[in-house]
DRENKOLVEX-406145 format. One record per residue (C-alpha): residue number from 0; x, y, z. Coordinates in steps of 0.05 Angstrom, whole numbers, plus 32768, in hexadecimal, padded with zeros to 4 digits. Layout:
% residues N
<resi NUM	xx X	yy Y	zz Z>
...
This chain:
% residues 241
<resi 0	xx 81DC	yy 6DBD	zz 811C>
<resi 1	xx 81F7	yy 6DBF	zz 80D6>
<resi 2	xx 8240	yy 6DAD	zz 80CC>
<resi 3	xx 8273	yy 6DC5	zz 809B>
<resi 4	xx 827B	yy 6DA1	zz 8058>
<resi 5	xx 82AC	yy 6D66	zz 805E>
<resi 6	xx 82C7	yy 6D71	zz 8017>
<resi 7	xx 8305	yy 6D9B	zz 801F>
<resi 8	xx 830A	yy 6DDF	zz 7FFD>
<resi 9	xx 834B	yy 6E04	zz 7FEC>
<resi 10	xx 8349	yy 6E51	zz 7FF2>
<resi 11	xx 8380	yy 6E79	zz 7FD0>
<resi 12	xx 8383	yy 6EBA	zz 7FF4>
<resi 13	xx 839C	yy 6EFB	zz 7FDB>
<resi 14	xx 83C8	yy 6F25	zz 800A>
<resi 15	xx 83C7	yy 6F70	zz 7FFD>
<resi 16	xx 8380	yy 6F8D	zz 8005>
<resi 17	xx 8365	yy 6F4A	zz 801A>
<resi 18	xx 8384	yy 6F29	zz 8056>
<resi 19	xx 83AB	yy 6F69	zz 8063>
<resi 20	xx 8382	yy 6FA9	zz 8070>
<resi 21	xx 83B6	yy 6FD4	zz 804E>
<resi 22	xx 8392	yy 7005	zz 8020>
<resi 23	xx 83AE	yy 703E	zz 8049>
<resi 24	xx 83F4	yy 7023	zz 8042>
<resi 25	xx 83ED	yy 701B	zz 7FF7>
<resi 26	xx 83D1	yy 7063	zz 7FEE>
<resi 27	xx 840E	yy 707F	zz 8015>
<resi 28	xx 843E	yy 7055	zz 7FED>
<resi 29	xx 841D	yy 7067	zz 7FA9>
<resi 30	xx 841B	yy 70B0	zz 7FBC>
<resi 31	xx 8466	yy 70AF	zz 7FCC>
<resi 32	xx 8472	yy 7090	zz 7F88>
<resi 33	xx 844A	yy 70C6	zz 7F66>
<resi 34	xx 846F	yy 70FC	zz 7F8A>
<resi 35	xx 84B1	yy 70DD	zz 7F78>
<resi 36	xx 84A0	yy 70E9	zz 7F2F>
<resi 37	xx 8482	yy 712E	zz 7F39>
<resi 38	xx 843A	yy 711C	zz 7F3A>
<resi 39	xx 8402	yy 712C	zz 7F6F>
<resi 40	xx 83F8	yy 70FC	zz 7FAC>
<resi 41	xx 83BD	yy 70CC	zz 7FA6>
<resi 42	xx 837F	yy 70CA	zz 7FD5>
<resi 43	xx 835A	yy 708A	zz 7FE6>
<resi 44	xx 8321	yy 7096	zz 7FB9>
<resi 45	xx 834D	yy 70A2	zz 7F7B>
<resi 46	xx 8377	yy 7064	zz 7F8E>
<resi 47	xx 8339	yy 7037	zz 7F8F>
<resi 48	xx 831C	yy 7058	zz 7F4E>
<resi 49	xx 835B	yy 7050	zz 7F28>
<resi 50	xx 8379	yy 7012	zz 7F42>
<resi 51	xx 8390	yy 6FE0	zz 7F0F>
<resi 52	xx 83C9	yy 6FB1	zz 7EFB>
<resi 53	xx 83FD	yy 6FB0	zz 7EE7>
<resi 54	xx 841A	yy 6FE5	zz 7F15>
<resi 55	xx 8436	yy 7010	zz 7EDB>
<resi 56	xx 83F3	yy 7015	zz 7EBB>
<resi 57	xx 83D7	yy 702C	zz 7F00>
<resi 58	xx 8409	yy 7064	zz 7F03>
<resi 59	xx 83FB	yy 7076	zz 7EBB>
<resi 60	xx 83B2	yy 707F	zz 7ECE>
<resi 61	xx 83C4	yy 70A6	zz 7F0E>
<resi 62	xx 83F1	yy 70D5	zz 7EE9>
<resi 63	xx 83C3	yy 70DE	zz 7EAD>
<resi 64	xx 8400	yy 70CE	zz 7E7F>
<resi 65	xx 8430	yy 7093	zz 7E71>
<resi 66	xx 8468	yy 708D	zz 7EA5>
<resi 67	xx 84AA	yy 7091	zz 7E83>
<resi 68	xx 84DE	yy 705C	zz 7E83>
<resi 69	xx 8508	yy 7089	zz 7EAF>
<resi 70	xx 84D1	yy 7093	zz 7EE1>
<resi 71	xx 84BC	yy 704B	zz 7EEA>
<resi 72	xx 84FC	yy 7032	zz 7F0F>
<resi 73	xx 84F2	yy 706F	zz 7F3D>
<resi 74	xx 84A9	yy 7058	zz 7F4A>
<resi 75	xx 84BE	yy 7010	zz 7F57>
<resi 76	xx 84F8	yy 7023	zz 7F87>
<resi 77	xx 84CC	yy 7053	zz 7FB0>
<resi 78	xx 8494	yy 7020	zz 7FB5>
<resi 79	xx 84C6	yy 6FE9	zz 7FCC>
<resi 80	xx 84E0	yy 7018	zz 8002>
<resi 81	xx 8499	yy 7027	zz 801C>
<resi 82	xx 8485	yy 6FDD	zz 801D>
<resi 83	xx 84C3	yy 6FC4	zz 803F>
<resi 84	xx 84BC	yy 6FF6	zz 8078>
<resi 85	xx 8473	yy 6FE7	zz 8088>
<resi 86	xx 8456	yy 6FB6	zz 80BC>
<resi 87	xx 8420	yy 6F8D	zz 8098>
<resi 88	xx 83DC	yy 6FA1	zz 80B4>
<resi 89	xx 83B7	yy 6F5F	zz 80B7>
<resi 90	xx 836B	yy 6F6A	zz 80AE>
<resi 91	xx 8345	yy 6F65	zz 80EF>
<resi 92	xx 8329	yy 6F1D	zz 80FA>
<resi 93	xx 8353	yy 6EFF	zz 80C0>
<resi 94	xx 837D	yy 6ED4	zz 80ED>
<resi 95	xx 8340	yy 6EB6	zz 8110>
<resi 96	xx 8320	yy 6EA9	zz 80CF>
<resi 97	xx 835B	yy 6E85	zz 80B0>
<resi 98	xx 8361	yy 6E59	zz 80EE>
<resi 99	xx 8317	yy 6E47	zz 80EE>
<resi 100	xx 831C	yy 6E34	zz 80A3>
<resi 101	xx 8357	yy 6E08	zz 80B2>
<resi 102	xx 8336	yy 6DE8	zz 80EB>
<resi 103	xx 82FE	yy 6DD3	zz 80C0>
<resi 104	xx 832E	yy 6DAA	zz 8096>
<resi 105	xx 8333	yy 6DDA	zz 805B>
<resi 106	xx 8376	yy 6DEF	zz 803E>
<resi 107	xx 8390	yy 6E35	zz 802E>
<resi 108	xx 83C9	yy 6E57	zz 8007>
<resi 109	xx 83DF	yy 6E9B	zz 7FFA>
<resi 110	xx 83ED	yy 6EBD	zz 7FB6>
<resi 111	xx 8405	yy 6F04	zz 7FAD>
<resi 112	xx 8425	yy 6F30	zz 7F7D>
<resi 113	xx 8450	yy 6F4E	zz 7FB4>
<resi 114	xx 8498	yy 6F3C	zz 7FA8>
<resi 115	xx 84A3	yy 6EF5	zz 7FC5>
<resi 116	xx 84D8	yy 6F07	zz 7FFA>
<resi 117	xx 84AE	yy 6F43	zz 8014>
<resi 118	xx 846F	yy 6F18	zz 8017>
<resi 119	xx 8493	yy 6EDF	zz 803F>
<resi 120	xx 84AD	yy 6F14	zz 8070>
<resi 121	xx 8467	yy 6F31	zz 807A>
<resi 122	xx 8448	yy 6EED	zz 8083>
<resi 123	xx 847C	yy 6EDE	zz 80B7>
<resi 124	xx 846C	yy 6F1C	zz 80DB>
<resi 125	xx 8423	yy 6F0C	zz 80DF>
<resi 126	xx 8431	yy 6EC5	zz 80F7>
<resi 127	xx 8402	yy 6EA5	zz 80C4>
<resi 128	xx 8434	yy 6E7A	zz 809E>
<resi 129	xx 841D	yy 6E39	zz 80BD>
<resi 130	xx 83D7	yy 6E44	zz 80A1>
<resi 131	xx 83EB	yy 6E42	zz 8059>
<resi 132	xx 83FE	yy 6E04	zz 802F>
<resi 133	xx 8426	yy 6E33	zz 8000>
<resi 134	xx 843A	yy 6E7B	zz 7FFE>
<resi 135	xx 844B	yy 6E9C	zz 7FBA>
<resi 136	xx 845E	yy 6EE4	zz 7FAC>
<resi 137	xx 8475	yy 6F01	zz 7F6A>
<resi 138	xx 84B7	yy 6EE5	zz 7F51>
<resi 139	xx 84C0	yy 6F0C	zz 7F12>
<resi 140	xx 84AF	yy 6F54	zz 7F01>
<resi 141	xx 846E	yy 6F5B	zz 7EDB>
<resi 142	xx 8452	yy 6F18	zz 7EE8>
<resi 143	xx 8406	yy 6F1A	zz 7EE2>
<resi 144	xx 83D9	yy 6EFE	zz 7F17>
<resi 145	xx 83BE	yy 6EC8	zz 7EE6>
<resi 146	xx 8402	yy 6EAB	zz 7ED8>
<resi 147	xx 8414	yy 6EAF	zz 7F22>
<resi 148	xx 83D3	yy 6E8A	zz 7F35>
<resi 149	xx 83E2	yy 6E53	zz 7EFE>
<resi 150	xx 8428	yy 6E48	zz 7F1D>
<resi 151	xx 840A	yy 6E49	zz 7F62>
<resi 152	xx 83D7	yy 6E13	zz 7F54>
<resi 153	xx 840C	yy 6DE8	zz 7F31>
<resi 154	xx 843C	yy 6DEC	zz 7F6C>
<resi 155	xx 8400	yy 6DD6	zz 7F9A>
<resi 156	xx 83FA	yy 6D98	zz 7F72>
<resi 157	xx 83C2	yy 6DAC	zz 7F45>
<resi 158	xx 8387	yy 6DA9	zz 7F75>
<resi 159	xx 8343	yy 6D9B	zz 7F5A>
<resi 160	xx 8331	yy 6DE2	zz 7F3E>
<resi 161	xx 82E8	yy 6DD6	zz 7F4C>
<resi 162	xx 82FA	yy 6DDB	zz 7F96>
<resi 163	xx 8329	yy 6E16	zz 7F90>
<resi 164	xx 830F	yy 6E5E	zz 7FA2>
<resi 165	xx 8339	yy 6E9B	zz 7F9E>
<resi 166	xx 8327	yy 6ED2	zz 7FCD>
<resi 167	xx 833F	yy 6F17	zz 7FBB>
<resi 168	xx 832E	yy 6F61	zz 7FB3>
<resi 169	xx 833A	yy 6F73	zz 7F6D>
<resi 170	xx 831E	yy 6F67	zz 7F27>
<resi 171	xx 8363	yy 6F4C	zz 7F16>
<resi 172	xx 835A	yy 6F16	zz 7F49>
<resi 173	xx 8318	yy 6F02	zz 7F28>
<resi 174	xx 8338	yy 6F02	zz 7EE2>
<resi 175	xx 8372	yy 6ED7	zz 7EFC>
<resi 176	xx 8340	yy 6EA4	zz 7F18>
<resi 177	xx 8318	yy 6EA1	zz 7ED7>
<resi 178	xx 8356	yy 6E97	zz 7EAF>
<resi 179	xx 836D	yy 6E5E	zz 7EDB>
<resi 180	xx 8325	yy 6E40	zz 7EDD>
<resi 181	xx 8318	yy 6E4A	zz 7F27>
<resi 182	xx 82E5	yy 6E72	zz 7F4A>
<resi 183	xx 82F0	yy 6EB4	zz 7F6D>
<resi 184	xx 82CD	yy 6EDC	zz 7FA6>
<resi 185	xx 82DB	yy 6F26	zz 7FAD>
<resi 186	xx 82D3	yy 6F51	zz 7FEB>
<resi 187	xx 82CA	yy 6F9C	zz 7FE9>
<resi 188	xx 82FA	yy 6FB1	zz 8021>
<resi 189	xx 8336	yy 6FB3	zz 7FF5>
<resi 190	xx 8355	yy 6FDB	zz 7FBB>
<resi 191	xx 831A	yy 6FE3	zz 7F8D>
<resi 192	xx 82D1	yy 6FFD	zz 7F8F>
<resi 193	xx 8298	yy 6FCE	zz 7F99>
<resi 194	xx 8278	yy 6FEA	zz 7F58>
<resi 195	xx 82B6	yy 6FD3	zz 7F30>
<resi 196	xx 82BB	yy 6F93	zz 7F52>
<resi 197	xx 8278	yy 6F7F	zz 7F3D>
<resi 198	xx 828B	yy 6F85	zz 7EF3>
<resi 199	xx 82BE	yy 6F4B	zz 7EFE>
<resi 200	xx 828B	yy 6F13	zz 7EF9>
<resi 201	xx 829A	yy 6EF6	zz 7F40>
<resi 202	xx 8270	yy 6EFA	zz 7F7E>
<resi 203	xx 827E	yy 6F3B	zz 7FA7>
<resi 204	xx 8275	yy 6F3D	zz 7FF2>
<resi 205	xx 8281	yy 6F72	zz 8028>
<resi 206	xx 82B3	yy 6F4D	zz 8058>
<resi 207	xx 82E8	yy 6F19	zz 805A>
<resi 208	xx 82BC	yy 6EED	zz 8083>
<resi 209	xx 8284	yy 6EF0	zz 8052>
<resi 210	xx 82B6	yy 6EE1	zz 801A>
<resi 211	xx 82D0	yy 6EA2	zz 803F>
<resi 212	xx 8288	yy 6E89	zz 804E>
<resi 213	xx 8272	yy 6E90	zz 8008>
<resi 214	xx 82B2	yy 6E70	zz 7FEE>
<resi 215	xx 82A5	yy 6E33	zz 8019>
<resi 216	xx 825E	yy 6E31	zz 8002>
<resi 217	xx 8270	yy 6E37	zz 7FB7>
<resi 218	xx 82A3	yy 6E01	zz 7FBB>
<resi 219	xx 8271	yy 6DD5	zz 7FDE>
<resi 220	xx 8244	yy 6DDD	zz 7FA1>
<resi 221	xx 820A	yy 6DF6	zz 7FCD>
<resi 222	xx 81E8	yy 6E3B	zz 7FD7>
<resi 223	xx 81E4	yy 6E2B	zz 8023>
<resi 224	xx 8216	yy 6E4C	zz 8051>
<resi 225	xx 8243	yy 6E1C	zz 8075>
<resi 226	xx 823F	yy 6E1A	zz 80C0>
<resi 227	xx 8269	yy 6E51	zz 80E2>
<resi 228	xx 8275	yy 6E60	zz 8129>
<resi 229	xx 824C	yy 6E9A	zz 8148>
<resi 230	xx 8285	yy 6EC8	zz 8150>
<resi 231	xx 8293	yy 6ECB	zz 8105>
<resi 232	xx 8248	yy 6ED5	zz 80F7>
<resi 233	xx 8246	yy 6F0E	zz 8127>
<resi 234	xx 8284	yy 6F30	zz 8109>
<resi 235	xx 8267	yy 6F28	zz 80C3>
<resi 236	xx 8224	yy 6F47	zz 80D6>
<resi 237	xx 824B	yy 6F84	zz 80EF>
<resi 238	xx 8267	yy 6F8F	zz 80A8>
<resi 239	xx 821F	yy 6F95	zz 808E>
<resi 240	xx 8209	yy 6FCB	zz 80BF>
């Protein structure tokens, strides 16, 4: 029976849209923000088609016009209210996947553009904190993912970037990884359409399990899939049906 690679891999996980299955929450929050400035609500298809960062540019695109300086604080306040009231919806199977990766001797951390206090509250609610070497949310307004990732890696002690893989769900995740000279794997169950993700220059897969398996294989420098327990393979197969 094949065994996992003995060389440790470090996976940097994205939170919203990746470990969290929270697209519906985000659509509701963004719709409330749009309503607060007199614009129509947003449906899921429009959200995924128009999604981009930074957030103000996203609302410009949804509104079909630039958001004014008076409207932007209203959007920020409305969004924060919705986020603080939610219970984080952990993606099905995510906890078991993280536990399995840790059991193989690999390390993991969490990086998000969610405000840091909010992120830490949500991680506590999901009881996943012990699985992450480090947890970083956004500490300053407007911080791009690339700068956040640079800081995150520095605080991790600058791990060998050849063995670091970022798993996310947006083209912005791929761009941040490229800027920081680490690899990325994107999954299609998050905030952006698969057709758009495929323009980002990173592998695109249909599930979180597939993303993790590919990340371990990439970092091992082989095209072979690492050994995984049957339960993960069965769950991954269901995503392909």
